[in-house]
C-alpha positions as CSV (number, residue, x, y, z in Angstrom):
1,M,0.0,0.0,0.0
2,I,2.8,2.4,0.8
3,R,5.8,2.5,-1.6
4,P,9.0,4.6,-1.5
5,G,8.0,8.1,-2.8
6,H,4.2,7.5,-3.3
7,L,1.2,5.4,-2.4
8,N,0.7,2.3,-4.5
9,P,-1.6,3.4,-7.3
10,D,-3.1,-0.2,-7.5
11,F,-5.0,0.6,-4.2
12,N,-6.1,4.2,-5.0
13,R,-9.2,5.3,-6.8
14,Y,-9.6,8.7,-8.3
15,E,-12.8,10.0,-9.8
16,L,-14.1,13.3,-10.8
17,H,-16.0,15.2,-8.1
18,R,-17.3,18.7,-7.7
19,V,-15.1,20.5,-5.3
20,W,-15.1,23.9,-3.7
21,V,-11.7,25.6,-4.1
22,V,-10.8,27.7,-1.1
23,E,-7.6,29.9,-1.3
24,A,-6.0,31.1,1.9
25,T,-3.1,33.7,1.8
26,L,-0.8,34.6,4.6
27,K,-1.9,37.8,6.4
28,E,0.4,40.8,5.9
29,G,2.9,41.2,8.7
30,T,2.8,37.6,9.9
31,T,5.0,34.6,9.2
32,N,4.4,31.0,8.4
33,V,6.1,28.3,6.4
34,Y,3.3,28.5,3.9
35,A,2.5,31.8,2.1
36,K,-0.5,30.4,0.4
37,R,-2.7,27.3,0.7
38,V,-5.3,26.0,-1.7
39,F,-7.9,23.6,-0.3
40,Y,-10.1,21.3,-2.5
41,I,-13.3,20.5,-0.6
42,D,-15.5,17.7,-1.8
43,E,-19.0,18.9,-2.3
44,D,-20.6,15.7,-1.2
45,S,-18.7,14.9,1.9
46,W,-17.2,18.4,2.9
47,M,-13.8,16.8,3.3
48,I,-10.7,18.5,2.3
49,V,-9.6,15.9,-0.3
50,A,-6.5,17.7,-1.4
51,S,-4.5,20.8,-0.7
52,D,-1.6,22.7,-2.3
53,K,0.8,24.6,-0.1
54,Y,3.1,27.4,-1.5
55,D,6.3,28.8,0.0
56,A,7.2,32.5,0.2
57,R,8.5,32.4,-3.3
58,G,5.1,31.4,-4.7
59,E,6.4,27.9,-5.5
60,L,4.4,24.7,-4.9
61,Y,6.2,23.3,-1.8
62,R,3.9,20.6,-0.5
63,Y,0.9,18.7,-1.6
64,A,-1.6,16.6,0.5
65,E,-4.3,14.3,-0.4
66,Q,-6.9,12.6,1.7
67,H,-8.5,9.3,0.8
68,G,-11.7,7.9,2.2
69,I,-14.2,5.2,2.1
70,Q,-18.1,5.1,2.2
71,M,-19.3,3.5,5.4
72,P,-22.8,2.2,4.7
73,N,-23.5,1.0,8.3
74,V,-23.1,4.7,9.7
75,P,-23.8,6.1,6.8
76,M,-20.9,8.5,6.2
77,Y,-17.8,9.1,4.2
78,Y,-14.9,8.4,6.4
79,P,-11.2,9.5,6.0
80,T,-8.9,6.4,5.8
81,I,-5.4,7.5,4.6
82,E,-3.7,10.9,4.3
83,A,-0.5,11.5,2.3
84,Q,1.6,14.7,2.7
85,H,4.2,15.1,0.0
86,D,7.2,17.4,0.4
87,L,8.1,18.3,-3.2
88,S,11.4,20.0,-2.4
89,S,12.9,17.0,-0.6
90,G,11.0,14.1,-2.3
91,R,9.8,12.8,1.1
92,Y,6.3,12.1,2.0
93,L,4.4,11.2,5.2
94,V,1.4,8.8,5.4
95,S,-1.0,8.9,8.4
96,S,-4.4,7.6,9.4
97,V,-4.0,4.3,7.6
98,R,-7.1,2.2,8.3
99,A,-6.6,-0.6,5.9
100,E,-7.1,-3.7,7.9
101,E,-9.0,-2.6,11.0
102,P,-11.9,-4.9,11.4
103,K,-14.2,-2.2,12.9
104,F,-13.1,1.3,13.5
105,Y,-16.4,3.1,13.7
106,E,-19.9,2.0,14.6
107,K,-23.1,3.8,14.5
108,I,-24.2,5.2,17.8
109,V,-27.8,6.2,18.2
110,R,-28.4,9.3,20.3
111,T,-31.6,10.6,21.9
112,N,-32.5,14.1,23.3
113,A,-31.7,12.7,26.8
114,D,-28.1,12.3,25.7
115,Y,-27.8,16.2,25.4
116,T,-29.1,17.4,28.7
117,P,-26.7,19.5,30.8
118,A,-26.3,16.8,33.4
119,N,-25.4,14.1,30.9
120,L,-23.0,16.3,28.9
121,R,-21.3,17.2,32.2
122,N,-20.8,13.5,33.0
123,L,-19.4,12.9,29.5
124,G,-16.8,15.7,29.9
125,T,-13.3,15.4,31.1
126,R,-11.1,17.9,32.9
């Protein structure tokens, strides 16, 4: 699934989706490793499925992609693997791998009683 330099394309599926493109630029007078970011937000799931990250020179510095699966028992679209690519060094980082987990999310049915102040207080941690 994970190969040197990139994810194994035999396990990835890409398809055309409508996305919202959100561009964020660094506020004047502040510093950050990224001068600009462009987020691609899937219109159906509202997940950021890809992002471009630019350095101070305006060069594409890093790229990230988020893969997910449809979970019919919940139902929801769930993120399963994220790859962050550093284009200047050729390295990449993979996180949130959920390839062989037998059950990592199950449907929880909530009622109005779950949201009372007393119950929420009991659920909280300090």
